[in-house]
Structures are given as C-alpha cells and as structure tokens.
Steps between C-alpha positions, in 0.01 A plus 500: 500500500637840405497729806677795339181676378378507861826660612468751215149589620627547854777728377253704290300569818814635673538194724823326595653265243711347774191404705316357196802289407528370857131404510520323164835340588676648196837668510511866407786425261280254310221758483728771362663254256154408373410866472816573299391230255831315500489129427692279742786282382307190607205597284730550200655156552149355544394646164805350327446167673132503405596535134738205528232298678252586226745385230571172681126446552427559132794275407335216693167570325348596834572163658758597762406625843720686748732207596590419140529864398730553800712200394516634142616841621764338721631305201518828311710653781239708685502469879158581641286328762225263392246688711591824325445335162168361628392845624581669170322227302195533724496881468510479121253212462750238380415146608624158399261247358373249750456135405150390417306323767446128459168435336353156540380391157375148566218490751350154547126466468364374833196346330703301245504122530820349638696256288494133580813368673579197282785369713329578831810683639698173504860586408661182634740303280366168373756294304230279346319801352786674319399768242137507615513832687705800401535792738705814469563829669412782262710757687825303473443330163783532249374468145723331245489682172730432204771353725504804726352562841288813537571649841354840585519668157847370403585203284774286644640225276518156660664171405304272266447231762345725765 
C-alpha cells in the first residue's frame, strides 16, 4: 500500500511530516526519495531481471515456473534468490504450466453382468492337465514381436532361442 499520498496530504495541511512518517512506520528519507522521483538501484535491477525472466519464460514456451527459471538464470551466470525470481514472476503474471490432473477414463458400470470365472480361481499346478489352462499377468507381460522384446516403448533385440 502506498502511504506517501497520505503524508503529502498531511504536509499540505501544514502538519508535521516527521510525525506522519512515524505513525505510518516509514522513514523520512524514503518519503523524500519518493517525492524526488528517483528510482532505487534495487528497482532498476528488478526491471532488468524481470526482462531476463520474461525471455527465459518465453524460451520455455511458458512451461517453466520460478524454480526452473531460477536454475536457468544461474546457468547463465546471474546470482539472484529463487524467492526474488518468484516474486517478480508473480508481480508480472508469469506462471509455469501445471500438469493436468489425472482423469479417470474407464468407469465400470455397476449394473453390468460379471464374467463367468471358468477356472474357478484355481491356479494350482496339475501335471496331468498340462496346456489346459493358460494364465498371465497383463502388467508384466513381455510381448515377442519379430524376435525383439517390447519393453516400455523401446525395442530390445533378444537371442533367437529366448
């Protein structure tokens, strides 16, 4: 909140600037510096840093938030605090993209009929009944395809006998 207009109004009514600054917990030097219109060195550095932040943010296509922008600036040789970068991004409306929330796409129908359990949950090994029941775990299944094993989006060649 800018308190300097209030101090200006007090001064215009011939009241004490010193007392107004004490009540508002502002130094008189800060009031007179504001009145002179001089820009502080910190504000100048903030403006330069904001431009660099904006360039890094545009370079990431708006994906990077404050931690990654801070890391990018550090790699470029700029030494500023992460919280300062976060504050400047917040003041200028720059935000990183957040990951999408998980959306459940398959919702089972509670009224649907259940499938018949053909093996009646019997997974025991019976040597006399070989090749009568085949069971597999879909999550851990490795598919053989053209003498290669497909594992998580990469093709890994395997020996012919495997």
